[in-house]
N, C-alpha and C positions, 0 to 999 in steps of 0.2 A: 401514592406515589410521588405528587408535586408538592405535598405538605412536607414530605421528607426532603426533599431535595431540598426544598426551600429552608429548612430547619438547619440541615449540615452545610448548606452553602452561608448563613449568616454566619452560623459558628467556627466556620473555616475563615471567613473574612475577618470576623473581629478579632480571630487568632492572630493573622497576619498583621493587622491594622498597629495591635498592641506591641508586637514584637519592631515594627518598623517607627512608629509614633509614639509609643508609649498610653496616651491618650487617644479616646475615639473619637472620630470625624464623622458626623453623619453622612456628609455628600460620599465622602470617599467610602465608608461603610456600604452605602446605597450601589456604589459604582462595583467594589469588590466582590458585593453579593451576588450581583448580575453577574459578574464573570465568572465566578466561581459556579453559578448556577448552569451557566452555558455550558462551562467544561465538563461538569458531572453529567449532563444531557448528552452531549457527544461522547463522552466516555462511554456511557451504558449501550448507546449506539454502535461504537466501533466493536465494544466487546462482544455485542450479538454478531456483529459480521466475522467476529473473527471465528466466535463457536462454531456457527454456521460453516463458516471454510474449513474447519476442522474436521466437521463431521461428514460433509461432502469430500473432503481429499481421502479420508480413512477409508470412507465407503469403496471410492475407487479402486485405493489400493489392496484394501482386504478382499473385496468382493468380485475384482476382477484380476488385477494386475497379478498379487503374490501367488493365489492357488494355481496360476499358468505359469508363471516364472516368467512375466512379460517385465520390460522395463520400459523408461522413459528417460527423458534427458534432463539436466542440470543436476545439482544435488541430490535430487531424489533419483536419478538416474544412478548416480555413484552408490548410493545407499542400497538399490536395488540390486547391483552388480556383485558388492562386496556381500550381502545376505546370502545370494545365490554360491559365491565361491568360500565363503568361513563359516556361514551359519549361524552368524551371529544374530541376535536379535534385530529385526528392522527397525523399531523401537530406539534402541540403544544407538544405532547409528544414525538415524534421524537427527540425535540430539548433538552426538559425536562431531559429524561431519559440517553442521550448520554452524557451531558452535563459533570456530575461527571466524566465519563470515559475519555472525551476529555481532563479535565483539569489535568488527571492522567497521559496523554500522554506526556504532559509539561517536565515532571521528568522521566517517563519510557521511552520514545521514543525520541524525541525532538523536540524544540520548532516549527520549519518549519513544522514538520509532523503534528503538532498539529494543527496549525493556518489553514494549507489546510485541515483538518478534519473538523472542525467548520465551514467553508466555505461551505463544500461539505454538512455536516447535515442541514445547513441554506438552501441551496440549494433543497436541498430534500423535507424538510419540506414545502417550499414554492410552490415548483413543485405538491405535494401530494394535496396539500390544494386548489390549484388555477386551475391547469391544467386539462381541460375537456376530460378525456380518457373516451373513451366509454367502458360498459364493453362488455367483448369480448363472454363469456360464462358462461352458469350456471352447465356445466355438471363437477361434482366432481373430476374427475379422471383429466379431462384436465386442471381444476382450478389449482391442485395441481401440476401438472406438469409442465406447462407453466406458471403459476403464480412465480412458484419456478426457472424457468429457467430464466426469465426475473429480478426477484430480486438478482441472483446468479451472473450474468451478471452484473449487476448495481454493486455489491461489488466489482464482479473481477477488472471492469473497474476504479472504484475509487482507489483500491490499486494501479493498474497500474500509477495511477496519483500520488501515495506516501501520500494516504488518506487513509480512514476509514468513511462508513455511517454507521458502526454499530461496537459501541465500545467493543463489547466483546472480540476481541482478545487484545485489551489493556489491558484491566482487568487478560485476561490470561497470558500475557507477565508479569505483576506485580506479580502474584500469583506465577509463576513458579521461580522467585527469590525469592519468601520467603520460598518456600515448596519444599521438592524435588518430584515433578511433572512434566510432559512435557507440552507443551501448548496444545497439542492437548487432554490430560487427562484432564485438566482444562475446556477446549469447550465442551468436552463431557459432564463432569458433571455438569455443567451449564444448558445444554441444557434438560440433564433428569429431570431436576428440572422443567424446563419451560413446558414440555410435562407432566409431573405429575401433575402440577397444572390445564393444561388444561383438562386433563381427569377427575379431581375432579369437577372444576366449572363447564363445559360444558358437555361433553361427551368422552366416548373412543374412538368412531369414529372419534369427531373432531381431538382429539388428534392423532391416527393413519393418519389423513390424513396431521396432521402438521409435524408430521416425515417426511411422504413422501414428503412434499412440502419442508423441510429442508434437506432431502437428495439430491434431486435434485439439490436447492441451491447449496449446496456444492460442488457437482461433476460439476457443470457450472462454479464455481468460480476455479476450477483445471484446467478447459478447458481454460478458459479466461485467467489465469495466467501461465505461463509456469515455472514451480515448485513450486507450490502453498505452500508446506510442510513448516515446521517451519524453518527449515535453508536452505540457497542456498550455495553452492561452487561455489565460481569465481574463474577461473585460468586465469592469466593475461600474456601477452607476448607482452613487449614493449623494445623501444630501451630506453626510459626514466623509466627503471625498479627502480632505486634508489628515485625517485621522486615520483612514484605511491606508493612504500613501506612506506615512510616517511609519505605520504597524509594517506594511511590506518592506522597508527599507532596513526598519531596526528590528524588527521581530521575525520576520522571514530573510532577512540579508539578502533580499533580491533588488534588482533594479525595476524601474516601469516607467513608463511613457504616460501622459496625460494630453486628452485629447479634449479640446472646448466643442461643445455641443450644445443642443437644444432639448429640451423634452415636448416629444411631439406630440403627447395626448392635449388637445385643448380643441376647442370649437372653432368655428370660421369667426376669423375677428380678434380672436385674442392673442396676447402678446406670449410667445413660447419663452419658457423659461431657460435662463442659461444654466448650464451643468457643467461640471470635470468628469472626464471620460477617464477609468484610469486602464491602463492595459499593462499586464506582465507578464512573464513565463515561469511557470514553475515545472517541476517534474512529478509523475501522476502520485509517486509517493509523499509528496507534500500537500495534496488536494485535502485531506482529511484536517491538516493545520490550518490551511489558508479558510476553509470554511467556519472553522471554530472561531478563531481569529475575527472574520468578518462579523459572524453572527455575536461577537462580543461587543462590537462598535455601532453595527447597525443591523439588525434581524432581518428590516425590510429591503436589504440593500438587492438590486438587481444584477445577479453574476450569470454570464454566461460562458462557457468554457467549450473548446473545440483543440481536436487532435491537432498536433503538428509531428510532422517527421522527424524533424532533425533543426537544432539552430546552433549556432555558432556566435562567437564574438562576445563582445560586452560583459557580462558579469555572469555568464551561465554556467562556466566551469572554473570559474576563479573562486568562488566562494561556496564552502561548504553549507549544505541545508541543515542551518540551524534553526 
């Protein structure tokens, strides 16, 4: 597999350089080959996360929620309500209702994220429509808890792969840039409307179970993704700090802060080496891209990420996530 990746990366690098410069340049070729090899490795890992997420979410839907006419929040909740009212296949509705949000992601997030989300949503629709998952239980409490668990695990795994299978968060990011609301506020308001509709159309009991399913799913997403809150603080220590700083500004479209520090690992009496420490804020949807870009520059960089409830000011909501 490693030899195949190296060959593909080498050929792709040559093609790129020939288009840009006409003649091959050895140093540029090596750098391009390295970058493409890193990209291919990350793409494979991301696709694996997406595939696992699709399987988990489809099992939660077909094995628990759908057979028992249970609901969830977000776009998935709208799809489930529409399926119950119209009888239209859930697979078709998952694609149709998510499509406007995925299109919005092209400008709100970035093209790569949107394309991966389209693939994830289509895979989920196909899995829900065609895979023969058994009905696990009819106990209402178990259906709510474990249906929400597997659905939430699927959403979380898809996000780790740099995509979404529920377009609610894309809408939340878009609205939060237009109005003085946090992403969490938008998602909360969106789900309140869905649960209100469920209570009116079906029954209060079904709406209450839907809330339980949603809470279970959201907590599972929190567990699957380390630092699932709206913003992630990333501290980066590397010998290539200047290159990483420029990458954050030019490629990620983010600002950063530089701290002067010292490498603390040294024996008694040895002089500590001066180093620059980079700190930046990203959204959880950008984690995959940041890791890929850092790996291109310095695969041995020390990166620490931690959760941030919310942030405002600076360049947080002024620039698109490109």
